[in-house]
PyMOL commands that place a pseudoatom at each C-alpha (Angstrom):
pseudoatom trace, name=CA, resn=MET, resi=1, chain=A, elem=C, hetatm=0, pos=[-0.006, -0.003, 0.209]
pseudoatom trace, name=CA, resn=TYR, resi=2, chain=A, elem=C, hetatm=0, pos=[2.867, 2.131, 0.879]
pseudoatom trace, name=CA, resn=LYS, resi=3, chain=A, elem=C, hetatm=0, pos=[4.549, 1.651, -2.224]
pseudoatom trace, name=CA, resn=LYS, resi=4, chain=A, elem=C, hetatm=0, pos=[1.252, 2.478, -4.521]
pseudoatom trace, name=CA, resn=GLY, resi=5, chain=A, elem=C, hetatm=0, pos=[0.857, 5.400, -2.552]
pseudoatom trace, name=CA, resn=ASN, resi=6, chain=A, elem=C, hetatm=0, pos=[4.352, 6.580, -2.993]
pseudoatom trace, name=CA, resn=LYS, resi=7, chain=A, elem=C, hetatm=0, pos=[4.370, 5.633, -6.693]
pseudoatom trace, name=CA, resn=ARG, resi=8, chain=A, elem=C, hetatm=0, pos=[1.188, 7.831, -7.317]
pseudoatom trace, name=CA, resn=LYS, resi=9, chain=A, elem=C, hetatm=0, pos=[2.866, 10.812, -5.309]
pseudoatom trace, name=CA, resn=ASN, resi=10, chain=A, elem=C, hetatm=0, pos=[5.781, 10.790, -7.624]
pseudoatom trace, name=CA, resn=GLN, resi=11, chain=A, elem=C, hetatm=0, pos=[3.664, 10.195, -10.883]
pseudoatom trace, name=CA, resn=ALA, resi=12, chain=A, elem=C, hetatm=0, pos=[1.618, 13.635, -9.626]
pseudoatom trace, name=CA, resn=GLU, resi=13, chain=A, elem=C, hetatm=0, pos=[4.855, 15.447, -8.889]
pseudoatom trace, name=CA, resn=GLN, resi=14, chain=A, elem=C, hetatm=0, pos=[6.372, 14.486, -12.173]
pseudoatom trace, name=CA, resn=THR, resi=15, chain=A, elem=C, hetatm=0, pos=[2.775, 15.829, -13.816]
pseudoatom trace, name=CA, resn=ARG, resi=16, chain=A, elem=C, hetatm=0, pos=[3.033, 19.101, -11.768]
pseudoatom trace, name=CA, resn=ARG, resi=17, chain=A, elem=C, hetatm=0, pos=[6.755, 19.682, -12.709]
pseudoatom trace, name=CA, resn=HIS, resi=18, chain=A, elem=C, hetatm=0, pos=[6.194, 18.854, -16.241]
pseudoatom trace, name=CA, resn=ILE, resi=19, chain=A, elem=C, hetatm=0, pos=[3.153, 21.165, -16.468]
pseudoatom trace, name=CA, resn=TYR, resi=20, chain=A, elem=C, hetatm=0, pos=[5.167, 23.833, -14.597]
pseudoatom trace, name=CA, resn=GLU, resi=21, chain=A, elem=C, hetatm=0, pos=[8.055, 23.906, -17.155]
pseudoatom trace, name=CA, resn=THR, resi=22, chain=A, elem=C, hetatm=0, pos=[6.054, 23.826, -20.051]
pseudoatom trace, name=CA, resn=ALA, resi=23, chain=A, elem=C, hetatm=0, pos=[4.158, 26.932, -18.986]
pseudoatom trace, name=CA, resn=ALA, resi=24, chain=A, elem=C, hetatm=0, pos=[7.520, 28.626, -18.139]
pseudoatom trace, name=CA, resn=LYS, resi=25, chain=A, elem=C, hetatm=0, pos=[8.766, 27.736, -21.373]
pseudoatom trace, name=CA, resn=LEU, resi=26, chain=A, elem=C, hetatm=0, pos=[5.774, 29.488, -23.057]
pseudoatom trace, name=CA, resn=PHE, resi=27, chain=A, elem=C, hetatm=0, pos=[5.474, 32.408, -20.809]
pseudoatom trace, name=CA, resn=THR, resi=28, chain=A, elem=C, hetatm=0, pos=[9.218, 32.975, -22.094]
pseudoatom trace, name=CA, resn=GLU, resi=29, chain=A, elem=C, hetatm=0, pos=[8.219, 32.244, -25.818]
pseudoatom trace, name=CA, resn=LYS, resi=30, chain=A, elem=C, hetatm=0, pos=[5.433, 34.480, -25.868]
pseudoatom trace, name=CA, resn=SER, resi=31, chain=A, elem=C, hetatm=0, pos=[4.082, 36.218, -22.706]
pseudoatom trace, name=CA, resn=PHE, resi=32, chain=A, elem=C, hetatm=0, pos=[2.508, 35.866, -19.600]
pseudoatom trace, name=CA, resn=GLU, resi=33, chain=A, elem=C, hetatm=0, pos=[-0.680, 37.514, -20.717]
pseudoatom trace, name=CA, resn=GLU, resi=34, chain=A, elem=C, hetatm=0, pos=[-0.747, 35.705, -24.399]
pseudoatom trace, name=CA, resn=VAL, resi=35, chain=A, elem=C, hetatm=0, pos=[-0.589, 32.691, -22.906]
pseudoatom trace, name=CA, resn=THR, resi=36, chain=A, elem=C, hetatm=0, pos=[-3.687, 30.634, -22.047]
pseudoatom trace, name=CA, resn=VAL, resi=37, chain=A, elem=C, hetatm=0, pos=[-4.600, 27.616, -19.654]
pseudoatom trace, name=CA, resn=ASN, resi=38, chain=A, elem=C, hetatm=0, pos=[-5.535, 25.653, -22.771]
pseudoatom trace, name=CA, resn=ASP, resi=39, chain=A, elem=C, hetatm=0, pos=[-2.311, 26.525, -24.585]
pseudoatom trace, name=CA, resn=ILE, resi=40, chain=A, elem=C, hetatm=0, pos=[-0.113, 25.146, -21.491]
pseudoatom trace, name=CA, resn=VAL, resi=41, chain=A, elem=C, hetatm=0, pos=[-2.817, 22.069, -21.590]
pseudoatom trace, name=CA, resn=ALA, resi=42, chain=A, elem=C, hetatm=0, pos=[-2.067, 21.502, -24.927]
pseudoatom trace, name=CA, resn=ALA, resi=43, chain=A, elem=C, hetatm=0, pos=[1.739, 22.010, -25.114]
pseudoatom trace, name=CA, resn=SER, resi=44, chain=A, elem=C, hetatm=0, pos=[2.117, 19.690, -22.109]
pseudoatom trace, name=CA, resn=GLY, resi=45, chain=A, elem=C, hetatm=0, pos=[-0.067, 17.091, -23.538]
pseudoatom trace, name=CA, resn=THR, resi=46, chain=A, elem=C, hetatm=0, pos=[-2.255, 16.903, -20.376]
pseudoatom trace, name=CA, resn=SER, resi=47, chain=A, elem=C, hetatm=0, pos=[-5.636, 17.545, -19.430]
pseudoatom trace, name=CA, resn=VAL, resi=48, chain=A, elem=C, hetatm=0, pos=[-7.554, 20.698, -18.236]
pseudoatom trace, name=CA, resn=GLY, resi=49, chain=A, elem=C, hetatm=0, pos=[-8.558, 18.551, -14.986]
pseudoatom trace, name=CA, resn=ALA, resi=50, chain=A, elem=C, hetatm=0, pos=[-4.837, 17.940, -14.304]
pseudoatom trace, name=CA, resn=PHE, resi=51, chain=A, elem=C, hetatm=0, pos=[-3.960, 21.334, -14.720]
pseudoatom trace, name=CA, resn=TYR, resi=52, chain=A, elem=C, hetatm=0, pos=[-6.502, 22.564, -12.399]
pseudoatom trace, name=CA, resn=HIS, resi=53, chain=A, elem=C, hetatm=0, pos=[-5.593, 19.705, -10.048]
pseudoatom trace, name=CA, resn=HIS, resi=54, chain=A, elem=C, hetatm=0, pos=[-2.296, 21.118, -9.537]
pseudoatom trace, name=CA, resn=PHE, resi=55, chain=A, elem=C, hetatm=0, pos=[-2.825, 24.856, -10.187]
pseudoatom trace, name=CA, resn=LYS, resi=56, chain=A, elem=C, hetatm=0, pos=[-5.643, 26.998, -9.005]
pseudoatom trace, name=CA, resn=ASN, resi=57, chain=A, elem=C, hetatm=0, pos=[-5.125, 29.238, -12.408]
pseudoatom trace, name=CA, resn=LYS, resi=58, chain=A, elem=C, hetatm=0, pos=[-2.361, 30.506, -14.806]
pseudoatom trace, name=CA, resn=GLN, resi=59, chain=A, elem=C, hetatm=0, pos=[-1.301, 32.691, -11.850]
pseudoatom trace, name=CA, resn=GLY, resi=60, chain=A, elem=C, hetatm=0, pos=[-0.782, 29.803, -9.703]
pseudoatom trace, name=CA, resn=VAL, resi=61, chain=A, elem=C, hetatm=0, pos=[2.246, 28.532, -11.711]
pseudoatom trace, name=CA, resn=MET, resi=62, chain=A, elem=C, hetatm=0, pos=[4.119, 31.946, -10.550]
pseudoatom trace, name=CA, resn=VAL, resi=63, chain=A, elem=C, hetatm=0, pos=[3.243, 31.618, -7.462]
pseudoatom trace, name=CA, resn=VAL, resi=64, chain=A, elem=C, hetatm=0, pos=[4.734, 27.931, -6.953]
pseudoatom trace, name=CA, resn=THR, resi=65, chain=A, elem=C, hetatm=0, pos=[7.481, 29.542, -8.941]
pseudoatom trace, name=CA, resn=TYR, resi=66, chain=A, elem=C, hetatm=0, pos=[9.491, 30.263, -5.321]
pseudoatom trace, name=CA, resn=ARG, resi=67, chain=A, elem=C, hetatm=0, pos=[8.431, 27.102, -3.833]
pseudoatom trace, name=CA, resn=THR, resi=68, chain=A, elem=C, hetatm=0, pos=[9.817, 25.257, -6.538]
pseudoatom trace, name=CA, resn=LEU, resi=69, chain=A, elem=C, hetatm=0, pos=[13.218, 26.939, -6.459]
pseudoatom trace, name=CA, resn=ASP, resi=70, chain=A, elem=C, hetatm=0, pos=[13.372, 26.336, -2.754]
pseudoatom trace, name=CA, resn=GLU, resi=71, chain=A, elem=C, hetatm=0, pos=[13.034, 22.682, -3.311]
pseudoatom trace, name=CA, resn=GLN, resi=72, chain=A, elem=C, hetatm=0, pos=[15.690, 23.021, -5.955]
pseudoatom trace, name=CA, resn=TYR, resi=73, chain=A, elem=C, hetatm=0, pos=[17.950, 24.937, -3.549]
pseudoatom trace, name=CA, resn=ARG, resi=74, chain=A, elem=C, hetatm=0, pos=[17.307, 22.257, -0.856]
pseudoatom trace, name=CA, resn=GLU, resi=75, chain=A, elem=C, hetatm=0, pos=[18.405, 19.525, -3.020]
pseudoatom trace, name=CA, resn=TYR, resi=76, chain=A, elem=C, hetatm=0, pos=[21.441, 21.406, -4.318]
pseudoatom trace, name=CA, resn=TYR, resi=77, chain=A, elem=C, hetatm=0, pos=[22.338, 21.932, -0.891]
pseudoatom trace, name=CA, resn=ARG, resi=78, chain=A, elem=C, hetatm=0, pos=[21.706, 18.427, 0.157]
pseudoatom trace, name=CA, resn=ASP, resi=79, chain=A, elem=C, hetatm=0, pos=[23.444, 16.714, -2.795]
pseudoatom trace, name=CA, resn=ILE, resi=80, chain=A, elem=C, hetatm=0, pos=[26.341, 19.242, -3.992]
pseudoatom trace, name=CA, resn=ILE, resi=81, chain=A, elem=C, hetatm=0, pos=[27.198, 21.319, -1.033]
pseudoatom trace, name=CA, resn=CYS, resi=82, chain=A, elem=C, hetatm=0, pos=[26.779, 18.646, 1.762]
pseudoatom trace, name=CA, resn=GLY, resi=83, chain=A, elem=C, hetatm=0, pos=[28.015, 15.967, -0.609]
pseudoatom trace, name=CA, resn=PRO, resi=84, chain=A, elem=C, hetatm=0, pos=[31.503, 14.391, -1.129]
pseudoatom trace, name=CA, resn=GLU, resi=85, chain=A, elem=C, hetatm=0, pos=[32.594, 16.670, -3.927]
pseudoatom trace, name=CA, resn=CYS, resi=86, chain=A, elem=C, hetatm=0, pos=[32.770, 19.693, -1.670]
pseudoatom trace, name=CA, resn=ALA, resi=87, chain=A, elem=C, hetatm=0, pos=[33.808, 18.005, 1.545]
pseudoatom trace, name=CA, resn=GLY, resi=88, chain=A, elem=C, hetatm=0, pos=[37.349, 19.907, 1.562]
pseudoatom trace, name=CA, resn=LYS, resi=89, chain=A, elem=C, hetatm=0, pos=[35.921, 23.128, 0.773]
pseudoatom trace, name=CA, resn=CYS, resi=90, chain=A, elem=C, hetatm=0, pos=[35.540, 25.932, 3.521]
pseudoatom trace, name=CA, resn=SER, resi=91, chain=A, elem=C, hetatm=0, pos=[32.070, 27.309, 4.489]
pseudoatom trace, name=CA, resn=ILE, resi=92, chain=A, elem=C, hetatm=0, pos=[32.973, 30.538, 2.373]
pseudoatom trace, name=CA, resn=GLU, resi=93, chain=A, elem=C, hetatm=0, pos=[33.922, 28.514, -0.426]
pseudoatom trace, name=CA, resn=LYS, resi=94, chain=A, elem=C, hetatm=0, pos=[30.578, 26.581, -0.046]
pseudoatom trace, name=CA, resn=ILE, resi=95, chain=A, elem=C, hetatm=0, pos=[28.567, 29.748, 0.308]
pseudoatom trace, name=CA, resn=GLU, resi=96, chain=A, elem=C, hetatm=0, pos=[29.991, 30.563, -3.287]
pseudoatom trace, name=CA, resn=LEU, resi=97, chain=A, elem=C, hetatm=0, pos=[29.164, 27.479, -4.853]
pseudoatom trace, name=CA, resn=PHE, resi=98, chain=A, elem=C, hetatm=0, pos=[25.470, 27.544, -3.402]
pseudoatom trace, name=CA, resn=MET, resi=99, chain=A, elem=C, hetatm=0, pos=[24.798, 31.319, -4.544]
pseudoatom trace, name=CA, resn=ARG, resi=100, chain=A, elem=C, hetatm=0, pos=[25.500, 30.313, -8.323]
pseudoatom trace, name=CA, resn=ASN, resi=101, chain=A, elem=C, hetatm=0, pos=[22.625, 28.116, -7.967]
pseudoatom trace, name=CA, resn=THR, resi=102, chain=A, elem=C, hetatm=0, pos=[19.822, 30.526, -9.612]
pseudoatom trace, name=CA, resn=ILE, resi=103, chain=A, elem=C, hetatm=0, pos=[16.558, 30.446, -11.292]
pseudoatom trace, name=CA, resn=GLY, resi=104, chain=A, elem=C, hetatm=0, pos=[16.605, 29.146, -14.758]
pseudoatom trace, name=CA, resn=ARG, resi=105, chain=A, elem=C, hetatm=0, pos=[17.784, 32.033, -16.821]
pseudoatom trace, name=CA, resn=ASP, resi=106, chain=A, elem=C, hetatm=0, pos=[15.073, 31.891, -19.938]
pseudoatom trace, name=CA, resn=PHE, resi=107, chain=A, elem=C, hetatm=0, pos=[12.739, 32.332, -17.027]
pseudoatom trace, name=CA, resn=LEU, resi=108, chain=A, elem=C, hetatm=0, pos=[14.014, 35.195, -15.367]
pseudoatom trace, name=CA, resn=SER, resi=109, chain=A, elem=C, hetatm=0, pos=[12.568, 38.227, -17.007]
pseudoatom trace, name=CA, resn=VAL, resi=110, chain=A, elem=C, hetatm=0, pos=[9.123, 36.703, -17.135]
pseudoatom trace, name=CA, resn=PHE, resi=111, chain=A, elem=C, hetatm=0, pos=[9.251, 35.994, -13.282]
pseudoatom trace, name=CA, resn=TYR, resi=112, chain=A, elem=C, hetatm=0, pos=[10.453, 39.242, -12.350]
pseudoatom trace, name=CA, resn=GLN, resi=113, chain=A, elem=C, hetatm=0, pos=[7.849, 41.092, -14.356]
pseudoatom trace, name=CA, resn=TYR, resi=114, chain=A, elem=C, hetatm=0, pos=[5.274, 39.043, -12.712]
pseudoatom trace, name=CA, resn=ILE, resi=115, chain=A, elem=C, hetatm=0, pos=[6.323, 39.580, -9.208]
pseudoatom trace, name=CA, resn=LEU, resi=116, chain=A, elem=C, hetatm=0, pos=[6.438, 43.118, -9.696]
pseudoatom trace, name=CA, resn=LYS, resi=117, chain=A, elem=C, hetatm=0, pos=[2.639, 43.053, -10.202]
pseudoatom trace, name=CA, resn=ASP, resi=118, chain=A, elem=C, hetatm=0, pos=[1.572, 40.367, -7.698]
pseudoatom trace, name=CA, resn=SER, resi=119, chain=A, elem=C, hetatm=0, pos=[2.408, 41.601, -4.084]
pseudoatom trace, name=CA, resn=SER, resi=120, chain=A, elem=C, hetatm=0, pos=[1.532, 38.042, -2.718]
pseudoatom trace, name=CA, resn=VAL, resi=121, chain=A, elem=C, hetatm=0, pos=[4.330, 36.333, -4.782]
pseudoatom trace, name=CA, resn=SER, resi=122, chain=A, elem=C, hetatm=0, pos=[6.745, 39.287, -3.902]
pseudoatom trace, name=CA, resn=ASN, resi=123, chain=A, elem=C, hetatm=0, pos=[5.911, 38.946, -0.276]
pseudoatom trace, name=CA, resn=SER, resi=124, chain=A, elem=C, hetatm=0, pos=[6.525, 35.399, -0.628]
pseudoatom trace, name=CA, resn=MET, resi=125, chain=A, elem=C, hetatm=0, pos=[9.888, 35.539, -1.936]
pseudoatom trace, name=CA, resn=LEU, resi=126, chain=A, elem=C, hetatm=0, pos=[11.044, 38.063, 0.954]
pseudoatom trace, name=CA, resn=ASP, resi=127, chain=A, elem=C, hetatm=0, pos=[9.652, 35.781, 3.697]
pseudoatom trace, name=CA, resn=SER, resi=128, chain=A, elem=C, hetatm=0, pos=[12.657, 35.282, 5.793]
pseudoatom trace, name=CA, resn=GLY, resi=129, chain=A, elem=C, hetatm=0, pos=[11.679, 31.417, 6.569]
pseudoatom trace, name=CA, resn=ARG, resi=130, chain=A, elem=C, hetatm=0, pos=[12.297, 30.306, 3.045]
pseudoatom trace, name=CA, resn=GLU, resi=131, chain=A, elem=C, hetatm=0, pos=[14.746, 27.249, 2.309]
pseudoatom trace, name=CA, resn=PHE, resi=132, chain=A, elem=C, hetatm=0, pos=[16.657, 29.848, 0.524]
pseudoatom trace, name=CA, resn=PHE, resi=133, chain=A, elem=C, hetatm=0, pos=[17.518, 31.986, 3.442]
pseudoatom trace, name=CA, resn=SER, resi=134, chain=A, elem=C, hetatm=0, pos=[17.205, 29.057, 6.052]
pseudoatom trace, name=CA, resn=ILE, resi=135, chain=A, elem=C, hetatm=0, pos=[20.145, 27.214, 4.062]
pseudoatom trace, name=CA, resn=LEU, resi=136, chain=A, elem=C, hetatm=0, pos=[22.398, 30.349, 3.885]
pseudoatom trace, name=CA, resn=ARG, resi=137, chain=A, elem=C, hetatm=0, pos=[21.671, 30.493, 7.852]
pseudoatom trace, name=CA, resn=GLU, resi=138, chain=A, elem=C, hetatm=0, pos=[22.922, 27.014, 8.143]
pseudoatom trace, name=CA, resn=MET, resi=139, chain=A, elem=C, hetatm=0, pos=[25.967, 27.601, 6.183]
pseudoatom trace, name=CA, resn=ILE, resi=140, chain=A, elem=C, hetatm=0, pos=[26.918, 30.790, 7.902]
pseudoatom trace, name=CA, resn=ALA, resi=141, chain=A, elem=C, hetatm=0, pos=[26.414, 29.044, 11.454]
pseudoatom trace, name=CA, resn=GLU, resi=142, chain=A, elem=C, hetatm=0, pos=[28.472, 26.422, 10.358]
pseudoatom trace, name=CA, resn=GLY, resi=143, chain=A, elem=C, hetatm=0, pos=[31.169, 28.770, 9.146]
pseudoatom trace, name=CA, resn=LYS, resi=144, chain=A, elem=C, hetatm=0, pos=[31.197, 30.508, 12.430]
pseudoatom trace, name=CA, resn=LYS, resi=145, chain=A, elem=C, hetatm=0, pos=[31.240, 27.322, 14.610]
pseudoatom trace, name=CA, resn=LEU, resi=146, chain=A, elem=C, hetatm=0, pos=[34.477, 26.373, 12.530]
pseudoatom trace, name=CA, resn=GLY, resi=147, chain=A, elem=C, hetatm=0, pos=[35.973, 29.993, 13.122]
pseudoatom trace, name=CA, resn=GLU, resi=148, chain=A, elem=C, hetatm=0, pos=[35.839, 30.444, 9.335]
pseudoatom trace, name=CA, resn=ILE, resi=149, chain=A, elem=C, hetatm=0, pos=[33.379, 33.506, 9.645]
pseudoatom trace, name=CA, resn=PRO, resi=150, chain=A, elem=C, hetatm=0, pos=[34.099, 35.762, 12.569]
pseudoatom trace, name=CA, resn=GLU, resi=151, chain=A, elem=C, hetatm=0, pos=[31.031, 35.734, 15.083]
pseudoatom trace, name=CA, resn=GLU, resi=152, chain=A, elem=C, hetatm=0, pos=[30.645, 39.130, 14.884]
pseudoatom trace, name=CA, resn=VAL, resi=153, chain=A, elem=C, hetatm=0, pos=[29.282, 38.957, 11.586]
pseudoatom trace, name=CA, resn=ASP, resi=154, chain=A, elem=C, hetatm=0, pos=[25.612, 39.842, 11.378]
pseudoatom trace, name=CA, resn=THR, resi=155, chain=A, elem=C, hetatm=0, pos=[23.892, 36.683, 9.887]
pseudoatom trace, name=CA, resn=GLU, resi=156, chain=A, elem=C, hetatm=0, pos=[20.833, 38.366, 8.872]
pseudoatom trace, name=CA, resn=GLN, resi=157, chain=A, elem=C, hetatm=0, pos=[22.268, 41.462, 7.098]
pseudoatom trace, name=CA, resn=THR, resi=158, chain=A, elem=C, hetatm=0, pos=[24.891, 39.003, 5.299]
pseudoatom trace, name=CA, resn=ILE, resi=159, chain=A, elem=C, hetatm=0, pos=[21.747, 36.973, 3.819]
pseudoatom trace, name=CA, resn=ARG, resi=160, chain=A, elem=C, hetatm=0, pos=[20.086, 40.271, 2.872]
pseudoatom trace, name=CA, resn=ASP, resi=161, chain=A, elem=C, hetatm=0, pos=[23.258, 41.509, 1.146]
pseudoatom trace, name=CA, resn=LEU, resi=162, chain=A, elem=C, hetatm=0, pos=[23.914, 38.227, -0.593]
pseudoatom trace, name=CA, resn=THR, resi=163, chain=A, elem=C, hetatm=0, pos=[20.280, 38.289, -1.830]
pseudoatom trace, name=CA, resn=ILE, resi=164, chain=A, elem=C, hetatm=0, pos=[20.669, 41.786, -3.039]
pseudoatom trace, name=CA, resn=ILE, resi=165, chain=A, elem=C, hetatm=0, pos=[23.693, 40.926, -5.231]
pseudoatom trace, name=CA, resn=ALA, resi=166, chain=A, elem=C, hetatm=0, pos=[22.229, 37.661, -6.498]
pseudoatom trace, name=CA, resn=ARG, resi=167, chain=A, elem=C, hetatm=0, pos=[19.087, 39.699, -7.506]
pseudoatom trace, name=CA, resn=GLY, resi=168, chain=A, elem=C, hetatm=0, pos=[21.113, 42.651, -8.653]
pseudoatom trace, name=CA, resn=CYS, resi=169, chain=A, elem=C, hetatm=0, pos=[22.766, 40.673, -11.092]
pseudoatom trace, name=CA, resn=GLU, resi=170, chain=A, elem=C, hetatm=0, pos=[19.690, 38.960, -12.481]
pseudoatom trace, name=CA, resn=VAL, resi=171, chain=A, elem=C, hetatm=0, pos=[17.828, 42.335, -13.072]
pseudoatom trace, name=CA, resn=GLU, resi=172, chain=A, elem=C, hetatm=0, pos=[21.079, 43.400, -14.760]
pseudoatom trace, name=CA, resn=TRP, resi=173, chain=A, elem=C, hetatm=0, pos=[21.095, 40.021, -16.892]
pseudoatom trace, name=CA, resn=CYS, resi=174, chain=A, elem=C, hetatm=0, pos=[17.125, 40.954, -17.802]
pseudoatom trace, name=CA, resn=ILE, resi=175, chain=A, elem=C, hetatm=0, pos=[17.834, 44.672, -18.648]
pseudoatom trace, name=CA, resn=SER, resi=176, chain=A, elem=C, hetatm=0, pos=[20.766, 43.821, -20.893]
pseudoatom trace, name=CA, resn=ARG, resi=177, chain=A, elem=C, hetatm=0, pos=[18.609, 41.088, -22.582]
pseudoatom trace, name=CA, resn=GLY, resi=178, chain=A, elem=C, hetatm=0, pos=[21.200, 38.330, -21.850]
pseudoatom trace, name=CA, resn=LYS, resi=179, chain=A, elem=C, hetatm=0, pos=[24.241, 40.201, -22.972]
pseudoatom trace, name=CA, resn=VAL, resi=180, chain=A, elem=C, hetatm=0, pos=[25.779, 40.665, -19.525]
pseudoatom trace, name=CA, resn=GLU, resi=181, chain=A, elem=C, hetatm=0, pos=[27.726, 37.134, -18.425]
pseudoatom trace, name=CA, resn=ILE, resi=182, chain=A, elem=C, hetatm=0, pos=[25.687, 36.603, -15.019]
pseudoatom trace, name=CA, resn=ASP, resi=183, chain=A, elem=C, hetatm=0, pos=[27.652, 33.746, -13.818]
pseudoatom trace, name=CA, resn=SER, resi=184, chain=A, elem=C, hetatm=0, pos=[31.313, 35.624, -13.553]
pseudoatom trace, name=CA, resn=GLN, resi=185, chain=A, elem=C, hetatm=0, pos=[29.491, 38.857, -12.574]
pseudoatom trace, name=CA, resn=SER, resi=186, chain=A, elem=C, hetatm=0, pos=[27.606, 37.321, -9.985]
pseudoatom trace, name=CA, resn=MET, resi=187, chain=A, elem=C, hetatm=0, pos=[30.612, 35.075, -8.676]
pseudoatom trace, name=CA, resn=SER, resi=188, chain=A, elem=C, hetatm=0, pos=[32.966, 38.218, -8.788]
pseudoatom trace, name=CA, resn=LEU, resi=189, chain=A, elem=C, hetatm=0, pos=[30.922, 40.100, -6.600]
pseudoatom trace, name=CA, resn=THR, resi=190, chain=A, elem=C, hetatm=0, pos=[29.637, 37.457, -4.271]
pseudoatom trace, name=CA, resn=LYS, resi=191, chain=A, elem=C, hetatm=0, pos=[33.324, 36.305, -3.864]
pseudoatom trace, name=CA, resn=LYS, resi=192, chain=A, elem=C, hetatm=0, pos=[34.591, 39.787, -2.923]
pseudoatom trace, name=CA, resn=TYR, resi=193, chain=A, elem=C, hetatm=0, pos=[31.805, 40.461, -0.432]
pseudoatom trace, name=CA, resn=LEU, resi=194, chain=A, elem=C, hetatm=0, pos=[32.391, 37.091, 1.266]
pseudoatom trace, name=CA, resn=ARG, resi=195, chain=A, elem=C, hetatm=0, pos=[36.214, 37.543, 1.408]
pseudoatom trace, name=CA, resn=GLY, resi=196, chain=A, elem=C, hetatm=0, pos=[35.457, 40.956, 2.927]
pseudoatom trace, name=CA, resn=LEU, resi=197, chain=A, elem=C, hetatm=0, pos=[33.564, 39.269, 5.781]
pseudoatom trace, name=CA, resn=THR, resi=198, chain=A, elem=C, hetatm=0, pos=[37.125, 37.429, 6.659]
pseudoatom trace, name=CA, resn=ALA, resi=199, chain=A, elem=C, hetatm=0, pos=[39.548, 40.256, 5.923]
for i in range(1, 199): cmd.bond("trace and resi %d" % i, "trace and resi %d" % (i + 1))
show_as sticks, trace
zoom trace
């Protein structure tokens, strides 16, 4: 019984992700306003019932974006940052690596346009209890425990600063329509900031 339930749950999650990814692709190719639920259903090869089972409406796709992002952040943190390939890295290096794991680039401009219109989504993105912020707190706490980050460093201010750097680079990328090299720019600023904490 448990295995059946688990299999059904996995299939439902795969369907939800598939619909979400299809919708994100359509929003990027056209615009959020132009795309209809029927467009998403047709492109994903699912049904209207399946769509409404996972999403309240078209706006619901955007609402779950930050939740999907947080799921990805937690997976990345668990599998990569806490995995064997990062075993020899110090906490500062781990934070640098974690900050590289950002939202899918093609979807950036669509997502930022939407959150500027919908305060419920922007408020959710700012929620200090989000996985993204919780993970950074864990890594900063580990750095302090190991003596790699000074105790007097303000954890919450550091999280705010890193978030501003990341979002600033993402918005710059959107404004330049992808001409700015977001990875190198973001990593350069993040590295300078983090190294400054230990100087």
